[in-house]
C-alpha positions as CSV (number, residue, x, y, z in Angstrom):
1,M,-56.3,13.8,-83.3
2,K,-57.5,11.8,-80.4
3,R,-54.4,9.6,-80.5
4,L,-52.2,12.8,-80.6
5,N,-54.0,14.2,-77.5
6,L,-53.6,10.9,-75.7
7,F,-49.9,10.8,-76.5
8,C,-49.5,14.4,-75.2
9,L,-51.3,13.6,-72.0
10,M,-49.1,10.5,-71.4
11,L,-46.0,12.6,-72.1
12,M,-47.1,15.3,-69.6
13,L,-47.8,12.6,-66.9
14,A,-44.4,11.1,-67.5
15,M,-42.7,14.5,-67.1
16,A,-44.6,15.1,-63.8
17,I,-43.7,11.8,-62.2
18,P,-40.2,11.2,-61.0
19,G,-38.3,8.6,-63.0
20,S,-37.9,6.3,-60.0
21,S,-41.7,5.9,-59.9
22,L,-41.9,4.8,-63.5
23,A,-39.5,1.9,-63.4
24,A,-39.1,-1.0,-61.1
25,T,-36.1,-1.2,-58.8
26,T,-34.1,-4.2,-60.0
27,I,-32.2,-6.1,-57.2
28,K,-29.9,-9.0,-57.9
29,M,-29.9,-11.9,-55.4
30,S,-27.1,-14.5,-55.5
31,Y,-26.7,-17.8,-53.8
32,N,-25.2,-21.3,-53.9
33,G,-26.7,-24.4,-55.5
34,P,-28.8,-25.3,-58.5
35,P,-32.1,-23.8,-59.4
36,N,-34.0,-26.8,-58.1
37,K,-36.7,-26.3,-55.5
38,S,-37.0,-29.9,-54.4
39,D,-33.2,-30.4,-53.9
40,N,-31.9,-27.0,-53.0
41,A,-33.7,-25.4,-50.0
42,V,-31.9,-22.1,-50.6
43,H,-33.5,-21.9,-54.1
44,Y,-36.8,-22.9,-52.6
45,F,-36.4,-19.9,-50.2
46,A,-35.3,-17.6,-53.0
47,V,-38.3,-18.4,-55.3
48,T,-40.7,-18.2,-52.3
49,F,-39.2,-14.8,-51.3
50,Q,-39.5,-13.6,-54.9
51,D,-43.2,-14.6,-55.1
52,L,-44.2,-13.2,-51.7
53,L,-42.4,-9.9,-52.5
54,K,-44.3,-9.5,-55.7
55,K,-47.6,-10.0,-53.8
56,E,-46.6,-7.4,-51.3
57,I,-45.2,-4.7,-53.6
58,G,-46.3,-5.6,-57.1
59,N,-43.8,-4.7,-59.8
60,D,-42.1,-1.9,-57.8
61,I,-39.2,-4.2,-57.1
62,D,-37.9,-6.7,-59.6
63,L,-35.9,-9.4,-57.7
64,K,-33.7,-11.3,-60.1
65,L,-32.3,-14.6,-58.9
66,F,-28.7,-15.8,-59.6
67,P,-28.3,-19.4,-58.4
68,N,-25.3,-21.7,-58.8
69,S,-22.9,-18.9,-57.6
70,Q,-23.3,-17.2,-61.0
71,L,-22.1,-13.9,-59.6
72,G,-19.0,-15.4,-58.0
73,N,-17.7,-17.5,-55.2
74,E,-18.5,-16.9,-51.5
75,E,-15.7,-14.3,-51.0
76,Q,-16.5,-12.4,-54.3
77,R,-20.2,-12.3,-53.4
78,M,-19.5,-10.9,-50.0
79,E,-17.5,-8.1,-51.5
80,Q,-20.4,-7.4,-53.9
81,V,-23.0,-7.2,-51.2
82,M,-20.8,-4.8,-49.2
83,S,-20.0,-2.5,-52.1
84,S,-23.0,-2.7,-54.5
85,P,-26.9,-2.8,-54.3
86,Q,-27.3,-6.5,-54.0
87,I,-28.7,-9.4,-51.9
88,N,-26.6,-12.4,-51.1
89,V,-27.2,-15.7,-49.3
90,A,-23.9,-16.5,-47.6
91,S,-22.7,-19.6,-45.8
92,Y,-20.5,-19.5,-42.7
93,G,-17.6,-19.7,-45.1
94,G,-18.8,-16.4,-46.8
95,L,-19.0,-14.7,-43.4
96,Q,-15.7,-16.0,-42.1
97,T,-13.5,-13.1,-43.3
98,V,-15.8,-10.3,-42.3
99,F,-17.7,-11.6,-39.3
100,P,-16.2,-14.7,-37.7
101,E,-18.2,-14.1,-34.6
102,M,-21.1,-15.8,-36.3
103,F,-19.2,-19.1,-35.9
104,A,-20.3,-19.1,-32.3
105,T,-23.7,-20.1,-33.5
106,N,-22.3,-23.2,-35.2
107,I,-20.8,-24.9,-32.1
108,P,-21.5,-28.6,-32.5
109,F,-24.6,-30.0,-30.8
110,L,-25.6,-26.4,-29.7
111,F,-29.3,-26.9,-30.4
112,D,-31.4,-29.8,-29.3
113,N,-34.1,-29.5,-32.0
114,Y,-35.5,-27.3,-34.8
115,K,-37.7,-25.3,-32.5
116,A,-34.7,-24.3,-30.3
117,A,-32.7,-23.2,-33.4
118,H,-35.6,-21.1,-34.7
119,E,-36.0,-19.4,-31.2
120,F,-32.3,-18.6,-31.1
121,F,-31.9,-17.2,-34.7
122,D,-35.2,-15.2,-34.6
123,K,-35.2,-13.8,-31.1
124,S,-31.9,-14.2,-29.2
125,S,-29.9,-11.3,-27.8
126,F,-26.9,-12.8,-29.6
127,M,-28.5,-12.3,-33.0
128,E,-29.7,-8.8,-32.0
129,K,-26.1,-7.9,-31.2
130,A,-24.7,-9.7,-34.3
131,R,-27.0,-7.8,-36.6
132,K,-26.0,-4.5,-35.2
133,E,-22.3,-5.3,-35.2
134,L,-22.4,-6.7,-38.8
135,L,-24.1,-3.5,-40.0
136,E,-21.6,-1.2,-38.3
137,R,-18.6,-3.2,-39.5
138,T,-19.6,-4.0,-43.1
139,G,-22.7,-2.0,-44.0
140,I,-24.6,-5.2,-44.5
141,E,-28.1,-5.9,-43.1
142,L,-28.7,-9.5,-42.0
143,L,-32.4,-10.1,-42.7
144,E,-32.9,-13.8,-42.1
145,V,-31.1,-17.0,-41.1
146,V,-32.3,-19.4,-43.8
147,E,-32.7,-23.1,-43.0
148,E,-30.9,-25.0,-45.8
149,G,-31.3,-28.7,-45.1
150,G,-31.9,-29.7,-41.5
151,F,-29.2,-31.0,-39.1
152,L,-25.9,-32.3,-40.3
153,A,-25.3,-36.0,-40.4
154,F,-22.0,-38.1,-40.8
155,T,-21.5,-40.3,-43.8
156,S,-18.7,-42.9,-43.9
157,D,-17.4,-46.1,-45.4
158,K,-17.7,-47.9,-42.1
159,P,-20.4,-47.7,-39.3
160,I,-20.2,-44.8,-36.9
161,H,-22.2,-45.1,-33.6
162,S,-20.0,-43.1,-31.2
163,P,-16.8,-41.0,-31.3
164,A,-14.7,-44.1,-30.8
165,D,-15.6,-45.3,-34.3
166,F,-13.8,-42.3,-35.8
167,K,-10.3,-43.5,-34.8
168,G,-7.9,-43.6,-37.7
169,M,-10.4,-42.3,-40.3
170,K,-9.9,-39.4,-42.7
171,F,-12.7,-36.9,-43.0
172,R,-13.5,-34.2,-45.4
173,A,-13.8,-30.9,-43.6
174,M,-15.5,-27.7,-44.8
175,D,-13.2,-25.5,-42.7
176,T,-10.6,-25.6,-39.9
177,S,-13.3,-25.7,-37.3
178,Q,-14.5,-29.1,-38.6
179,V,-10.9,-30.3,-38.6
180,A,-10.6,-29.5,-34.9
181,M,-13.8,-31.5,-34.2
182,Y,-12.7,-34.6,-36.2
183,E,-9.4,-34.6,-34.4
184,S,-11.2,-34.6,-31.0
185,F,-12.9,-37.8,-32.1
186,G,-9.5,-39.4,-33.1
187,A,-9.9,-38.9,-36.8
188,S,-7.9,-36.6,-39.2
189,G,-9.7,-33.8,-41.1
190,M,-8.7,-32.1,-44.3
191,P,-10.5,-29.1,-46.0
192,I,-11.8,-30.2,-49.4
193,P,-14.0,-28.0,-51.7
194,W,-17.5,-29.3,-52.1
195,T,-17.0,-29.7,-55.8
196,E,-14.2,-32.3,-55.1
197,V,-15.9,-34.2,-52.3
198,Y,-17.5,-37.0,-54.4
199,L,-14.1,-37.9,-56.0
200,A,-12.3,-37.7,-52.7
201,L,-14.7,-40.2,-51.2
202,K,-14.7,-42.4,-54.2
203,T,-10.9,-42.6,-54.4
204,G,-10.4,-43.0,-50.6
205,V,-8.7,-39.6,-50.1
206,A,-11.4,-39.2,-47.5
207,D,-13.3,-41.9,-45.6
208,G,-16.3,-39.7,-44.7
209,Q,-17.8,-36.2,-44.4
210,M,-20.8,-34.5,-42.9
211,N,-23.8,-32.7,-44.4
212,P,-27.5,-32.6,-44.1
213,P,-29.4,-35.3,-46.1
214,T,-30.4,-32.9,-48.8
215,Y,-26.7,-32.2,-49.7
216,I,-25.9,-35.9,-49.5
217,I,-28.5,-36.4,-52.1
218,M,-27.6,-33.3,-54.2
219,G,-24.0,-34.5,-54.3
220,S,-24.9,-38.2,-55.0
221,L,-22.7,-39.1,-52.1
222,Y,-24.8,-42.2,-51.5
223,E,-22.9,-43.7,-54.5
224,V,-19.6,-43.5,-52.6
225,Q,-20.6,-43.8,-49.0
226,K,-22.2,-46.8,-47.2
227,Y,-23.2,-45.5,-43.8
228,L,-25.2,-42.6,-42.4
229,A,-25.1,-41.5,-38.8
230,L,-27.9,-39.1,-37.8
231,A,-26.1,-37.4,-35.0
232,N,-27.7,-33.9,-35.5
233,V,-24.2,-32.4,-35.4
234,Q,-25.0,-28.8,-36.4
235,Y,-28.0,-26.9,-37.6
236,S,-27.7,-26.2,-41.3
237,D,-28.2,-22.6,-42.2
238,Q,-27.2,-19.7,-44.4
239,F,-27.6,-15.9,-44.1
240,L,-29.8,-13.6,-46.1
241,L,-27.7,-10.4,-46.5
242,M,-28.6,-7.1,-48.1
243,N,-26.6,-4.1,-48.8
244,G,-27.5,-1.5,-46.1
245,E,-27.4,1.5,-48.4
246,L,-29.8,-0.3,-50.8
247,L,-32.3,-1.0,-48.1
248,K,-32.2,2.6,-46.9
249,S,-32.7,3.9,-50.4
250,L,-36.1,2.2,-50.7
251,T,-39.4,3.6,-49.5
252,K,-40.8,2.7,-46.1
253,K,-43.4,0.5,-47.8
254,E,-40.7,-1.3,-49.9
255,R,-38.5,-1.9,-46.8
256,A,-41.4,-3.3,-44.9
257,A,-42.4,-5.5,-47.8
258,I,-38.9,-7.0,-48.2
259,K,-38.6,-7.8,-44.5
260,K,-42.0,-9.3,-44.3
261,A,-41.6,-11.4,-47.5
262,A,-38.1,-12.6,-46.3
263,H,-39.5,-13.7,-42.9
264,E,-42.5,-15.5,-44.3
265,A,-40.4,-17.2,-47.0
266,N,-38.1,-18.4,-44.3
267,I,-41.0,-19.9,-42.3
268,K,-42.2,-21.7,-45.4
269,T,-38.7,-23.0,-46.1
270,R,-38.4,-24.3,-42.6
271,D,-41.7,-26.2,-43.0
272,F,-40.6,-27.6,-46.3
273,V,-37.1,-28.7,-45.1
274,E,-38.4,-30.3,-42.0
275,S,-41.2,-32.1,-43.7
276,Q,-38.7,-33.6,-46.2
277,V,-36.1,-34.9,-43.7
278,Q,-37.5,-38.4,-43.1
279,D,-38.2,-38.8,-46.9
280,R,-34.7,-37.9,-47.7
281,V,-33.3,-40.4,-45.2
282,K,-35.6,-43.0,-46.7
283,F,-34.3,-42.1,-50.1
284,L,-30.7,-42.6,-49.0
285,E,-31.6,-46.0,-47.4
286,D,-33.3,-47.0,-50.7
287,K,-30.1,-46.1,-52.5
288,G,-28.2,-48.6,-50.3
289,M,-27.1,-46.5,-47.3
290,T,-27.5,-47.9,-43.8
291,S,-28.7,-45.2,-41.3
292,Y,-28.2,-45.1,-37.6
293,T,-29.5,-42.8,-34.9
294,P,-27.1,-42.5,-32.0
295,T,-28.5,-43.1,-28.5
296,P,-28.8,-40.2,-26.0
297,E,-25.7,-41.6,-24.3
298,E,-23.7,-41.7,-27.6
299,L,-24.9,-38.2,-28.4
300,A,-23.6,-37.0,-25.0
301,Q,-20.2,-38.5,-25.9
302,F,-20.1,-36.6,-29.2
303,K,-21.0,-33.4,-27.5
304,K,-18.5,-33.9,-24.6
305,L,-15.6,-34.2,-27.1
306,G,-16.8,-32.2,-30.1
307,S,-18.1,-29.0,-28.5
308,P,-14.9,-28.1,-26.5
309,S,-12.6,-28.7,-29.4
310,Y,-14.6,-26.3,-31.5
311,I,-14.8,-23.8,-28.8
312,N,-11.0,-23.9,-28.3
313,W,-10.5,-23.3,-32.0
314,L,-13.0,-20.4,-32.0
315,K,-11.4,-18.7,-29.0
316,D,-8.4,-17.9,-31.2
317,Q,-10.7,-16.3,-33.7
318,V,-13.2,-14.1,-31.7
319,D,-13.7,-12.5,-28.4
320,N,-14.8,-15.0,-25.8
321,S,-17.9,-12.9,-24.9
322,W,-19.5,-13.9,-28.2
323,I,-19.0,-17.6,-27.4
324,D,-20.4,-17.2,-23.9
325,L,-23.4,-15.3,-25.1
326,A,-24.2,-17.9,-27.8
327,I,-24.0,-20.7,-25.3
328,K,-26.2,-18.8,-22.8
329,D,-28.8,-17.9,-25.4
330,A,-28.8,-21.5,-26.9
331,A,-29.5,-22.9,-23.4
332,K,-32.5,-20.6,-23.1
333,A,-33.7,-21.6,-26.6
334,N,-33.3,-25.3,-25.8
335,A,-35.4,-24.9,-22.7
336,L,-38.1,-23.2,-24.7
337,G,-37.8,-25.8,-27.5
338,A,-38.4,-28.6,-25.0
339,K,-41.9,-27.3,-24.1
């Protein structure tokens, strides 16, 4: 009888409580790269975000992770986060078709150091405007800009110290903006998917490429490239995007928990990435690569040629006001980063 009474009580409680309060809200989160925290900073971020969210909100939200592009390629996942209740970590390539204005934040040699990049992406008027415009245009909330591997470096099969060393070489490009930059150095660029980069370098289809050290290791590019130029070309980042209607559907407490957990996870990811850079360069050297850090004079040559070529390419894609604002806010961030 006691068991029957207990069952009836539980049944009555269940009928009195709305169904949404009884079950966790399940949210899918998709991103690139393998589920390896030590090699893939985006996965490190995702797992940290998942853990911190659970501490903030308990089991009310069940964040399910889908690494390795399990839910589709960049374009497919962008469509998903616009039309369904999901979270997606997108690269510049993913944002290109819906919000090319973000490419203004990827101008070569825009940031002098990590502190400047953090200042820009966390507090700049450019990012405030970009978040608002992205939401109005696509229904997507941009929660965080996730540091994915430090600054980009050049790899090649012959030494690179300055732009003059690029002459006559063929470089793998991620997109047409990189093609424009390589051409400004006297090289040719060709878009090649990441999955084909290793073979392209091994067979001589390309003589070099650029990526942060973590991706050079992840792709085993040290096996097919001899030289590493630590030119701090571009800050390596991706974008934490959430369906706006999904965010609005959550309680005030849940929304606050998601934003807090995402920001704290990003800070932890930055600390992790930046603490690993020198170890990753050492790893590449131990694997046989010869590294070189360009002098301030050589870096100035890279910036003098590479930045204008990128900007000229971008002027055909977006309104110039976005470019001007990014450059203005980056200058402020660099000044603060120097303190």
